[in-house]
N, C-alpha and C positions, 0 to 999 in steps of 0.2 A: 099258274101251274106250268111247270116245264113241258115242252113239247114231247109227244110220243110219235114215233115213226113206225108204222106197220109195214113190214116188208115180206115178200114171198120169194122163194128160190125157185126159179123156173127150170132148173136142170133136171132132166129125166133120171139122172144117175144119183141124185141127192135125196136123202131121207127127210130133210126138213121141208115143210110146206109153207110155214109162216113163222115169223118171229117179230117181237116188238122191241124197239130200241127206246129206252127212256133216258132222256138227256138231263143234265143239270142246267141251271141258268147260265153257267159259264161257257156253254157250247156256242161257238160262233154262229151267227145267223145264216151263213151261206153253206152250212153243213147239210148234205143230202145223202141220198141212197148210194150215190157213186163213191162216197168216202168210206164205205164199209165192205166187208167180205162176209160170205156165208161161213158161220162157225163150223159147219160140217164139211163142206166140199172145198172151202178156202178160195172160192172164186168170187169175183166182184161183178163180172159182166152178166151174171145170171140173176142178179137181184133186181127186183122191181117194187116200187112203192105201191101199196094197196090203198086205193082211194075209195072211200065209202061215202 
């Protein structure tokens, strides 16, 4: 099953608290949270991976 990355936006000004990124098998192995931006506030430095 392809990986799922759970991410939270830590910006106090953003309305999104959590999102899930679902990859395909074609996604490179070294892709991580730093490669994405928040779809609401368009910032990448505020995204953090949720580790459960």
